[in-house]
C-alpha positions, 0 to 999 in steps of 0.5 A: 458477471461483475456488478456495475454501479450506475452512480456514486453513493456517499452511504452504501445502500443494498445495491452497492453492498457485496456481502459474503460472496465468493469471487474466486478467480474473477477477472475484473478488466476495466470494471468501475465501482464507486461507493461500493462496500465489499464485506467478507468477500473472497477475492482469492486469485482475482485479477483487476487489470485496469479496473477502477475502485473509487471511495470503496470500502473493503472489510474482511476481504481476502485478497490472497494470491490476487493480481492487480495491474494498472488498477486504481483503488483511490480513497478506498478503505481496507479494514481487516483484509488479508493480503497473502502473496498479493501483487500490485503492478503500476496501480494507483492507491492515492488516499487509501487507508489500511487498517488492521490488515495482514501482509505476507509475501506482499509485492508492489511495483510501480504506481502511485501510493501517495497519501496512503495510510499504513500506520502501524502496518506489519510490512515485514519483508514486503517489497515496494519497488519504484513506487511513488509514496509521497506523504504516505503514512508509515508511522510505527510501521514494521518494515524490518527486512522490507524492500523499499528500492527507488521509492519516492518517500518525500514528505512521508511519515516515518516516525517510529517506523522499524526499518532494521535490515530494510533495503532502502537503496535509491529511495528518497529519505528526506523525510526520515529522522534517524532519531525517531525511526529504527534503522540499524542494519538498513541498506542504503547508498552513499548519497543517502548515508550523507543525507542521514549524516546531515540530519544527525548534524554531522558535516560530510566532506 
């Protein structure tokens, strides 16, 4: 049975710390957690349909093959977590921060990832489709051959991002400075090409 909080905590005590537990295959449907710390916990094949996590810390958590649908992870911190074959569908991760995490076969579809911090993240071949990512921090992130289709990247930090071979079609690239990001081989549409040309000081007629 899932542990359920009764109140929020700014500093986790023993009642809000889940440490080194095996949660393999658990279904967290509609559960709510505020101010919890999940440390070295196995979340392999966990399902979080409609679950809510607010201001929680995940450190050393394995999210391998987990599925998250309509869940919210707001203002959470993910530190040293593994996301292998992990999928987020229509989830809200506004204000969450990712530090030293690994992402392999990582897929996100729909949802709101605005103000999310992914600086320097290795997101090569990751997939983001129709995701709201306003003011998301992707500075220095590795996004070679990633899919970023139909994403709202307005105001996003893309300085130093590596986007070689990435599919960026349909995404808002108004925040992209082609002089400070690596975009060789990226796939874009005609409207985006005009936008980038304008950013380079060229006149499109």
